[in-house]
C-alpha positions in Angstrom: 0.0 0.0 0.0 1.4 3.4 -1.0 1.8 6.1 1.6 -0.4 9.2 1.5 1.4 12.3 0.3 0.2 14.9 2.7 2.1 18.2 3.0 2.9 19.2 6.5 1.0 22.4 7.4 -1.7 22.0 4.8 -4.5 24.5 4.9 -7.2 24.6 7.6 -9.7 23.6 4.9 -7.9 20.3 4.4 -9.2 17.1 6.0 -5.6 16.6 7.1 -4.9 19.7 9.1 -1.4 19.0 10.4 -0.5 22.5 11.6 0.7 22.9 15.2 -2.4 24.0 17.2 -0.1 25.8 19.7 1.7 27.8 17.0 1.1 31.6 17.0 -1.3 32.8 14.3 -0.1 35.7 12.2 -2.8 38.3 11.7 -3.0 41.4 9.5 -4.3 44.6 11.2 -5.0 48.1 9.9 -4.0 50.8 12.4 -5.1 54.4 12.2 -2.7 56.7 14.1 -3.4 60.5 14.6 -0.2 62.4 15.1 1.2 65.9 15.1 1.9 67.2 11.5 5.5 68.1 12.0 8.9 67.2 10.7 10.3 63.9 11.9 7.1 62.3 13.3 6.7 59.8 10.4 10.3 58.8 10.8 9.8 58.2 14.5 6.7 56.1 13.9 8.5 54.1 11.2 11.5 53.8 13.4 9.4 52.1 16.0 8.5 49.4 13.5 11.9 48.9 12.0 13.7 49.1 15.4 11.7 46.2 16.7 11.6 44.1 13.5 7.8 44.7 12.8 6.7 44.5 9.2 4.7 47.2 7.4 2.6 45.9 4.6 1.1 49.3 3.6 1.6 52.9 4.8 -0.3 56.1 3.9 -0.1 59.5 5.4 -2.1 62.7 4.9 -2.9 65.9 6.8 -6.5 65.7 8.3 -6.6 69.0 10.3 -4.8 72.1 9.1 -5.7 74.3 12.0 -4.7 71.6 14.6 -1.7 70.5 12.5 -2.6 66.8 12.7 -2.0 64.0 10.3 -3.4 60.5 10.0 -1.1 57.6 9.4 -2.7 54.4 8.2 -0.5 51.4 8.7 -1.3 47.8 7.7 1.0 45.4 9.6 1.2 41.8 10.4 2.1 39.8 13.5 0.8 37.6 16.3 -2.0 39.0 18.5 0.6 39.8 21.2 2.9 41.7 18.7 -0.1 43.7 17.4 -1.0 44.7 21.0 2.6 45.6 21.7 2.7 47.8 18.6 -0.5 49.6 19.6 0.8 50.2 23.2 4.2 51.5 22.0 2.6 53.8 19.4 0.2 55.1 22.1 3.2 56.0 24.4 4.9 58.2 21.7 4.7 61.9 22.4 3.4 63.1 19.0 0.7 60.4 18.9 -2.9 61.5 19.9 -4.9 58.4 19.0 -4.3 54.8 17.9 -7.2 52.9 16.5 -7.1 49.2 15.4 -9.7 49.3 12.6 -9.5 45.5 12.4 -10.7 45.1 16.0 -12.8 48.2 16.5 -15.6 47.0 14.2 -16.6 47.2 10.5 -14.3 49.5 8.4 -13.9 50.5 4.8 -10.5 49.9 3.2 -9.6 51.2 -0.3 -6.5 51.4 -2.4 -5.7 53.0 -5.7 -3.4 51.4 -8.2 -2.1 52.1 -11.7 -1.3 49.2 -14.0 0.6 49.4 -17.3 -0.3 46.5 -19.6 1.4 46.0 -23.0 -0.1 43.8 -25.6 -1.6 43.5 -29.0 -4.4 41.6 -30.6 -6.4 39.2 -28.5 -4.4 40.0 -25.3 -5.3 43.7 -25.8 -9.0 42.9 -26.2 -8.9 40.6 -23.1 -7.2 43.2 -21.0 -9.9 45.7 -21.9 -12.7 43.2 -21.1 -11.2 42.4 -17.7 -10.8 46.0 -16.9 -14.5 46.6 -17.6 -15.4 43.7 -15.3 -13.2 45.1 -12.5 -14.4 48.7 -13.2 -10.9 49.8 -14.0 -10.6 53.0 -16.0 -8.2 53.5 -18.9 -6.3 56.6 -18.1 -3.7 56.3 -20.9 -3.6 54.5 -24.2 -1.0 54.0 -26.9 -0.8 51.6 -29.8 1.2 49.2 -27.6 -0.1 49.6 -24.1 -2.8 50.8 -21.7 -2.6 52.3 -18.2 -5.5 51.3 -16.0 -6.6 53.0 -12.9 -8.4 50.8 -10.3 -9.7 51.5 -6.9 -10.8 48.8 -4.4 -9.8 46.5 -1.6 -6.3 45.2 -1.6 -7.7 41.8 -2.5 -9.4 43.2 -5.6 -6.2 45.0 -6.6 -4.2 41.8 -6.2 -6.8 39.7 -8.2 -6.7 42.3 -11.0 -2.9 42.1 -11.1 -2.9 38.3 -11.2 -5.2 38.4 -14.3 -3.2 41.0 -16.0 0.2 39.3 -15.6 -0.3 36.8 -18.5 -1.7 39.6 -20.6 1.5 41.7 -20.5 1.6 43.5 -17.1 4.7 45.7 -17.1 4.4 48.0 -14.2 2.3 48.5 -11.1 2.1 51.5 -8.7 0.0 51.2 -5.6 -0.9 53.9 -3.1 -1.4 51.8 0.0 -4.5 51.3 2.1 -6.7 54.2 3.2 -9.2 53.1 5.8 -12.0 54.5 8.0 -14.3 52.8 10.5 -17.9 52.5 9.3 -20.9 54.3 10.8 -20.8 57.4 13.0 -19.1 57.5 16.4 -21.5 60.2 17.6 -25.2 59.9 16.6 -25.9 63.6 17.0 
């Protein structure tokens, strides 16, 4: 009788889930950090991540209050639940930080990302790229005889799915903005 060929660590959907139940689960969290809008603050926040070996998947920054001179940093990071709690605690102790919100834990949130894709191709590949762009609601923002530049907005998963479909059709370059996120609903019903 032949032995079963089961890969160690197969997915949780497998009938043969051989992953260690005591292993730490790596989670992805979206953090919104309100900080002073002054020179060096972003470097200090990033320094906290790099100095402790934490990974940043996505980072966006924009001023949200001109009169109060405040900016919002949206960071998508990964780690175990303990690491995520440590990141939030360390961010909260920094002097230029006013608020730290974990949008992944705080409740429903809306996440969007903007991306530009340059796709080169001719003939059937060109027609297929346009057809897929229409399905994904991507806009053509530039067109030449040999290529298109598509603009697409959506969740990071949607952006990644679009990229996977465009690769065999001649994907040449990708530029992504990073995740912008807000919690859903109103905090104050008045």
